[in-house]
KELUMTOR-845108 format. One line per 4 residues: their letters; for each residue x, y, z of C-alpha. Coordinates in nm, 3 decimals. Layout:
BEGIN
A = X/Y/Z | ... .
//
This chain:
BEGIN
MHVV = -7.549/-3.534/2.883 | -7.368/-3.227/3.005 | -6.986/-3.216/2.989 | -6.954/-3.124/3.358 .
YPAV = -7.040/-3.473/3.483 | -6.755/-3.659/3.310 | -6.519/-3.373/3.393 | -6.601/-3.398/3.764 .
VSCL = -6.561/-3.778/3.761 | -6.234/-3.738/3.574 | -6.112/-3.484/3.830 | -6.199/-3.721/4.115 .
LFST = -6.021/-4.011/3.942 | -5.712/-3.802/3.874 | -5.704/-3.669/4.230 | -5.730/-4.021/4.367 .
GVYG = -5.443/-4.128/4.143 | -5.224/-3.838/4.253 | -5.295/-3.921/4.617 | -5.204/-4.283/4.550 .
VLAR = -4.873/-4.188/4.388 | -4.778/-3.949/4.667 | -4.900/-4.148/4.969 | -4.833/-4.512/4.882 .
RNTI = -4.502/-4.688/4.933 | -4.583/-5.011/4.753 | -4.459/-5.008/4.396 | -4.756/-5.203/4.260 .
LVLM = -5.003/-4.958/4.415 | -4.808/-4.665/4.268 | -4.834/-4.824/3.922 | -5.208/-4.874/3.975 .
SVEL = -5.242/-4.508/4.071 | -5.065/-4.401/3.753 | -5.311/-4.614/3.557 | -5.597/-4.441/3.737 .
MLNA = -5.460/-4.103/3.630 | -5.429/-4.220/3.269 | -5.790/-4.341/3.275 | -5.899/-3.999/3.402 .
VNLN = -5.724/-3.841/3.104 | -5.895/-4.089/2.870 | -6.234/-4.001/3.016 | -6.167/-3.632/2.955 .
LVAF = -6.051/-3.694/2.599 | -6.363/-3.890/2.507 | -6.602/-3.656/2.688 | -6.468/-3.344/2.517 .
DVWL = -6.454/-3.522/2.182 | -6.825/-3.601/2.211 | -6.908/-3.256/2.347 | -6.726/-3.073/2.065 .
RDQL = -6.869/-3.311/1.800 | -6.534/-3.358/1.634 | -6.574/-3.502/1.283 | -6.233/-3.674/1.292 .
NGGQ = -6.286/-3.821/1.641 | -5.943/-3.696/1.746 | -6.009/-3.741/2.117 | -6.107/-4.104/2.072 .
VLTL = -5.804/-4.176/1.853 | -5.576/-4.015/2.110 | -5.746/-4.224/2.378 | -5.649/-4.540/2.189 .
FVIV = -5.287/-4.422/2.181 | -5.296/-4.354/2.556 | -5.434/-4.703/2.619 | -5.152/-4.857/2.415 .
IAAA = -4.891/-4.653/2.602 | -5.052/-4.751/2.934 | -5.035/-5.120/2.843 | -4.667/-5.087/2.755 .
EVGI = -4.604/-4.898/3.078 | -4.764/-5.176/3.281 | -4.556/-5.443/3.109 | -4.227/-5.260/3.155 .
GLAI = -4.317/-5.146/3.508 | -4.400/-5.496/3.625 | -4.081/-5.632/3.466 | -3.879/-5.373/3.658 .
VLAV = -4.064/-5.454/3.981 | -3.992/-5.826/3.938 | -3.624/-5.760/3.868 | -3.595/-5.537/4.176 .
FRNR = -3.775/-5.793/4.389 | -3.536/-6.067/4.277 | -3.235/-5.855/4.378 | -3.366/-5.684/4.692 .
QSID = -3.648/-5.914/4.817 | -3.864/-5.604/4.867 | -4.071/-5.368/4.656 | -4.113/-5.106/4.928 .
LDRL = -4.023/-4.768/4.779 | -3.865/-4.639/5.101 | -3.612/-4.923/5.097 | -3.526/-4.869/4.730 .
RELS = -3.385/-4.516/4.762 | -3.025/-4.624/4.708 | -2.914/-4.728/4.362 | -2.623/-4.936/4.491 .
EPSG = -2.627/-5.310/4.535 | -2.724/-5.446/4.877 | -2.432/-5.436/5.118 | -2.230/-5.752/5.178 .
DAPA = -2.232/-5.874/4.818 | -2.040/-5.584/4.661 | -1.739/-5.704/4.459 | -1.405/-5.531/4.494 .
VEKV = -1.344/-5.268/4.226 | -0.994/-5.214/4.091 | -0.864/-4.859/4.096 | -0.747/-4.738/3.754 .
TAGG = -0.576/-4.403/3.701 | -0.642/-4.167/3.414 | -0.322/-4.273/3.233 | -0.451/-4.626/3.188 .
GEG = -0.195/-4.781/3.421 | -0.257/-4.914/3.766 | -0.198/-4.679/4.055 .
//
């Protein structure tokens, strides 16, 4: 098999993932698009490893590392999404631009001067 075929499929997968990251506003779909991009990289690594006939199978070993990192990314990403959903009741990326707590529930903050005393 020629190396162009997996490279073209990988390019299409990566382009679809980039479009998903840039165009989607749902956090879950953005995470899925990132996974699609990582799978495109994996396809390239394996295809070029086979094409170059690497004796150490470096591309395939690196692919295993990428899969492990992708699994950890999914676990941490979904945990963050669940925590945000519990606090904000939304996972829409446009509504999550502010890092502050939702208005109405903000506790009063005491003002402390640089000298350590109250001002």
